[in-house]
N, C-alpha and C positions, 0 to 999 in steps of 0.2 A: 504494500500500500504506500502510495506517495503522499506527502503532506507539504503543502505550500501555505505560507502565511503572508498577508499583505496589509500593511497599515493604510488607512484611508482617513480623510477628514471631510465632513459634510457640513456646509454652511447653513446656519439657521436663518430664518426670514428676518428676525430681529433678536436682540439680546434676550436671553432667558434668565430670569433672576428668581432665585429661591432663597430660603433662609441662610444657606451656607455659602452662597456665592453666585456669580454670574458667568454665563458662557455665551459665545458667539458662534461656536461651531461644535460639532460632535465628532471627536476622534474615535475610530472603531478599528477593530482587527477582523479581517476576513480570513477564514481557514478553508482550504480546499483539500479534500481527500480524494484520491483517484486510485483506480485499479488498473490492471493490465489490459482490460478490454475497452478502455476509453470512457468509462463512466466516471463522472466527477460530482461530488457532493459539496455543497457550500454551507458555511455557517458564519454568522456575524456576531461579534460581541463588542459592546462599549465598555464592559468591565464595571467594577464597583469603584467609582472615583474616590469616595470617602474612605476606602480602604487602601488607597494608593495605587490602584490598578491603572495601567496605561497600555496602549497598544504595544509598546516596547517591552514592558514587563510580561504581558500575556504571551507575546511571541517567544520570549525567553523561556517561559514555563513549557510551552509546547515543544520547543527545540530540545529541551532536556529529556522529554519522553518520546521523541520521534522514533527512536530505535525500537520501541515497544509497540508501535502501531503496525499490526500485521493484518492479514486478511480475515482472521478470526475475531477481530476487535468487536466488542459490543459495549453498551452503555455501562454495564456493571463493571467491566474491566476498566473503563475510564474512571469510574468512581474510585478505584483503587490506585490509579496512576496519578490523579490530580485532585486537589482540594476543591471545594465549592468556589465558584468565581467565574470570571469571564473566559479564561483560557479553556476550562473544561466545557463551558457553554458553547464556545465556537466549535470545538472538536465534536461534541456530542450532536449538535444540530447538523454539522456537516456529515456525520455518520448516518443520521436518520435520512438525510437527503440522498446520500450515496446508496444506501440499502434500497430506498424506494426506486431509484433509477436502475439498479441492478435487477430487481425482482419484478418491476412493473406494478407492484402493489403500493398504493398511496400510503404515505406515512400515517395519515389519520386512521386508515383502516387497521394498520399494524398496531396503532395505539389503542384500538378497541372502540372506536367511534363508528356508528352505523352510517353517519353522514355528517357533513359540515353545514351549518346554517349561518346566515349573516348574523352579525352581532353589532350592538351599538356601543361605541366607545365614548368615554368622557372626553372633553376638550379642556386643556389646561391653560389657565391664564396666570402668567408669572407675576411676581411683585413689580410694582411700578408706581409712578405718581398718580394723582387723582385723574388727570386728563388722559393718561395712557390707559389706566384701568377702565375708565368709561368707554374709551374708543374700542378697546379689545372686547368689552362686554357687548357693545353694539355690533361689532363685526362677527360675533360668535352666534348670531341668531339661527344658523343652520344646525347648531349643536344643542340638544335638549338637556344634556348633563354637563355641568361645568365643574372643574376642579380649580380651586383658588389657592394659590400659594400664599402663605402668611408667615409672619415671624412673631417675635415677642412684643413688638411695638405696633405692627400693622396687622390687624386682625378684624375686629368688628367693623372698622371703617371700610375695609376692603369689601366685606360681605354686603354692607349697606349700599355701597356704590353699585355693585353688580346687581343687587336686588332691585334697585331703582330702575336700572336699564333693562333687566330681564326678570320681571315680576313672576313669571311662571316657570322659570328654569329650575331644574333640580340642581342642588348645590352640594359639593364636597369641599372641605377645607383640608389643606395639607401643611402642617407646621414643620415638617422635616426635622424633628427632634428639638424644636426651638422653644418649647414651653416648659414650665414647671407644673407640678400638680396644683399648686395654689392658683396659678394663672388659669389652668384648665378648669378648675372648679368655678372660678369667677366667670368664665366665658360660656360655660355649658348652657345655662338658661337663656341668655340673649341669643346664642347661636341657634338654639332650638326654636325660639320665637321667630327668627329670621328664615326658618325653614331649612336649615342645614341638616342633611340626613346622614352624614358620615364625617368623622374627624380622623384624619390619617396621621399616624405617628406624632402624637403631641409631645411625648416625653423622650429624652435621650435613650438610645439603645443601652441596655444594661440596667435601666432603672424600672424594669417591669414591675417589681415588687411595690413600687410607690403607688401603683394603681389599686392595690389591695383595699377592699372595702368601699371603693368609689361606686356611687350609684349615678351612672352617667345618663343624662337626658338625651344624649345623642350617641349612637353606637361609635365605637372606636375601632380603627383598623391598624394593624401592625405592619409597618413597611421595613424600615431599617432593622427593627428587632426580629424580623422574620427572615431567616436565611435558608436553611435546608430543613430536612425532617427533624434533625436534632434540636431545633429551636422551638418547635411547636408546643411541646408540653408546658413550657414556661409561659406561654401566651394564653393558653386555655383558662377561662375564668377571669382574665384581665382584659383581653380584647375580644370583640365580637367577630372581627374579620381578620384574615391574613392576606397580605399582598404578595403573591407568588411571582417573582421575576426570575427569568432564566439566567440572567447575569449573576444574580446573587446565589442561586441554588446550584448552578453548574450545568444547566441544560434541560432539555425536554424530558430525559429519562428520570431525573430527580424530581422535576416538577410534577410529573404524573404520580410518582410515589407520594409527594406531598399532598396532592389532592386526596388520595385515599386516607392518609393519616389525619389530615385536617378534618375530614368528614367524621372519622372515628372519634375525634375529640370534640365534635360539635361546633367547630369553627366555620364561619361563613367564608366564602372564597372571593378573592379579587385577583386579577392579574394586571401587572403593570410593566413598565419599560424604563430603561435608562437612556432613552432616546436612541436614534438610529434609523436605518432605512427599513423598507418593507421586508428585506431579507431577515432582519432581526425580529420583526413582528410576526412573520409567517408561522414559525413553530409555536409561538405564544398564542396564536389564533386557536390552536387545538385546545389549550388550557381554557381559553375564553369561552368555549362551548359549555362549560359547567360552572361559570362564575356569575355571582350576583352583580359584580361590578367589573367592567372592562376598561382599562386605561392603556390603550395601544395607539395613542395619537402621535407618536414620534414623527412619522413621515409628514404629518400635517404641519409640523413646526419648521420643516426644512425647505430650502429653496429648490432642491432637486431630489430625485429618488431613483431607485433601480428601474431597469427595464427587463421584463415587465414589472410594474409595481402592483401592490395590492390595490384593489379598486375600492374607493370610498365614494359614497353618495351622501354628502353631508357627514353625519356621524355614523352612518351605517357602513360597516366593513364587510367585504365579501371574501370568500375563501381564496387562498393563493392559487395561482396557476402552477402546474407542475414545472414549467420553465423557470419559475422564480424559486420554488422550494417544494420538496416533498411529493 
């Protein structure tokens, strides 16, 4: 089996600002796995930036295990070769794509799905000044579910501005670890009054126990605190939802296992992205089939996309073409 990695950078339509920083482009790593018969599978990873992952670091991880990538490779073998993260995600998704092209059996069927149905993604509005927030809210009228990035200082004002512009939109807020329990408790009631239906990662990763005993008026979703299967037990009873991202957990193989374990623990399901092109969203589309919340809007925030891209009709996403992935 041959393995090629390629770093790429994809420009965003405008700067994307969240609680921990701002970005103007999305650096990704593409991995390609090939066999001797001309079949090639592709996977894309942005990695976990807050854990220090970059295309260079992910490529180095892959290079270190390239000698072990043989024709018998499968997802469980990859779990033993690499830790959760972007490098394993790129390889795992490339492997799913390669096996689909070798066998002629779509990845979604191998994963156990009877069919793929269109899904509705949230659309994310990053942090900005009042005028920018109003403009983005007005421009997002094609999207019925909005995710609003907030931080410790800008929260209720952001929601109020968007609610004025989009009175009937469904709203999620994402603090990206930027709040304390005291601030969360103070904001819960007014956010509920404003119609917010989900709060994503209010507290820093590692402070899950601080949620013990909290009676939240708005359901909470774990993002940064949710990595792979091993993280789920600590989230049950503290969060209502978990955000499964392929870059965090290390690929589609682990994400499917997380779905089963999260259901066993009574956790609701969400799938998200670290930004990237349609090639990164395509395998996550399979996870989206069973999620209450879908956040796969990465390509909508970029100037350009793959060919062929995922098809979007407003917020509605359609299954990937085999020429893209799977």
